[in-house]
N, C-alpha and C positions, 0 to 999 in steps of 0.2 A: 775818432774817438767817438766824440760826439756827434758827427753826423749819422753816425751808425745807431745809436742810441735813440735819436730822432725818428730814423727811419724805422727802427723797431717798434717804438710806440704808435707810430702812424699805422703800421699795419696791422696792429692789433685793436687800435680803434676800429680800423675799416672792418675787421673781422667781426668785432663785436654788435657794429652797426648792422652788417648783413644778417648775424643771429636774431637780433630782434625783429628784424624786419620778416625774415622768414617766419618766425613764429608767429607775429601779428597775421601774416598772410594766413597760416594755418587755423589758427582761432576763428576768424571772418570767415573761411570756409566751412568749418564744423559749425558754425553759428547758423549759416545758411542751411547747410544741410540738416540742421537738427529738427526734428519732427517737433510740431506745435501740441503740447500738452494743455488740455483744456480744467480748468479749477471744476472740481463737483460743485454741482448747483444744489442747494438745500431747497427742498420742495414745502412748500407751506399746506398746512393740513387745517380743514375747518373742523369746528366741534361736530356737525353733523355726520363728516367724513370719518371722524373717529368712531362715533357711535355705530356707525353703519358696520364697521369693520368687527365689532362685538358679535354677529352672527345672529340667527333666529332667535335666540334666547333673550335679546333685547327688546324683544315684543312684548313678553309679559313682565319683564321689567319696567319698560314704558307705562303700560297700563295700571301698574301697582303705584307707580308714582303720580300718575292723574288722579287714582282713585283718593291717594294720600292728599293732594291738593285740594280736591273737591270737599273731602270728609272735614279737615280743617279749616278751611274757609268758613264752609257752613256752621258748622258747630262755633266755631269762634265768635261771630256774630251773635250766634243766639243766646250763648253764654253771657256774652257780653250785655246784651239786652236785658238779661234776667239781672246780671250785676248791677247794672244803672239803676239808681233807684232816686225817687224824689225825696229829696230829705224831710219835707214837711208830710210825706204820706202819712207817719204814724200819728204826726201832731194833729193832723184832720181829723184821724179815726178818734184818736183822744175827747177831741172837741164834740163830736156828734154823738159819741157815747156817753158823755157827760151830760150834754142837754137831752139827753134820751131821745135823740134822732135816730132810731135803727135804722128805719128806712132809707135815709138820706146816706147814712155808713154802707147799707148795703149799694145802692147805687153808685156811690163813689168807688168802691172795690170793683164792680162789676165794667166801670169805665177804663179802669186803669189794668191792662191787658199784660199781668206780671205775675211772678209765681208768689211772690208775696200777699199781693192782693186777692188771688184766689184761696190761700191760707186764710186770712184774715175773714173771708167773705163767709167761709165754715166755720170759724169761729165765733162771728157776730150772729149766724143762724141758731148756733146754741147756746146762746146767752139766756141764762134761767135756768138751765141745766147745771148739774154737779161741776167745778172746775176740772176735776181729773177727766171727765167725758169730753169737755172742750178741749182741753190739753191734748187728748188722745185724737180727736178728731182731727185736730190740726195737724199732728203729727202725721196722721196716715195721707191727708193730701201733700205734705212737704213731702213725702217718701215719693209719691207719684212724679212730683214737680221735679224731683233730683233725678228720677229716672228718663224724663224727658230732655234734661240737660247732656247726661250721660249717654244718650241714644247715638249709636253709631260710633262712638269714640273708639270700643272695643275693635273697628275695623284698622285704626292705625297700630294698635299693638300686633294684630295679626302681621300686617304688613312689615312692620319692623323686625318679624320673626322669619317670613319665609322670604322676603326680597335677595337676604343674604345666601341664602341657599338658591335661588335661581342663579346666582351669580356662581356659585359653586359648580353648578351643573356646567355653566359656560366655561369654566375652569377644566371641567373633565373633557368638554367638548374639543376645546382648545387643543389639549394634550393627545386627544386621540387624533386630531387633523395632524399636528406635528408630524406624530408618527408614521401616518398616512402619505404623506407628502416627502416624507425621508425616504419611504419605500419605493415610492414610484421616481424619482428622482435618482436614488443610489448613491447619496451624499448629504453630508451635513453642511450645509450654507446656509448664511443670513438670510437669502432670498429663498430657500426652501422652507424654513421654519417659521418665517416673520408672520405669514397669516395666520398659524395656529396662535403664535404670540400673542397677536393683536386679538384675537377671540379670546383668549386666556384672560389677559390683563384688562381688557375693557369692559367686559362682561362681570369681572370679580369686583372692581370698582364701582361702575355702575349699581349693582346690587348692594353693595357696602353703602353706598352714598345714599340709596332711596331708604335703606333700612334705618340709618342713622336718622335723616329728616322724620322720618315717621316714628321713631323711638323720641326723638325730642319733642314732637307735636304733641303726640298722645298723652307725656307727662305736664307739660306745658297745659295743654285744657284741662287736667286732672287738678293743675293747681285751682285753676280758674274757677272751676266746679268747687272744691274744698273753701274758697273764699265766700263764694255766693250762698251754702250751706251755713258757713257761720252768720252772715247776715241775716239770714233766714231765721237761725235758730234765736239770734239777738232781738228781731222783732215780736217774736213769737213769746219770749219771755216778757218784752214789754207790755204786749196784750194782756196775758195773764195776770201781770202786777196791776193793769189798769183795772181789771175786773174785781182785783180784790180791794180795792180803795174803798168803796162805798161800804164794804164790810167792817172797814178799821174802826 
């Protein structure tokens, strides 16, 4: 009885071993014959390549961005120069006028190439006339100086308005291109609509970005002009008060 059981266990073990061996052989054979699949490789894209995918509409958007940068830099330094002022300027004018050195005061104003200097020069030339007339002459010169400071700033406002419109035109062009490519290919796949989607999205983003930058630059320069105007008005009041001192 016991030898029979031992024989049966031995036969079962041998059968299991053969089954495992056959399974491993089949798995190895399938692994050898299995086709090799390559993992998709992500392609890197540069900023220039991405902008080029926006299409021809990117040309006017790029021109608008260049114009905005030029106007901002040029006006920024011009306004900053006008905003920068010698703290002793009005003190020197006061000393010249109190001492009766009118010609020296005029020469001092001419040597300083700033809006406040030109305004004070006009006021000094009117000394001896009614204060109302002196104040009006200074205000007139001040208006011209402010006009010079605000020159070309309006261009930034124009760019801020039309740059997003060019982006919207790019969106329309992209949609038209998508439908055109679909009609040629006869199917709706990513490869078919990708070119139109690039044109649509890139042009829209570029137009909005240029418009936002121009909008911020426009208001930034306006704030600087307002600060300059406040300083000019303050100096004008100091000059008028100075002319009233001898009559007190």
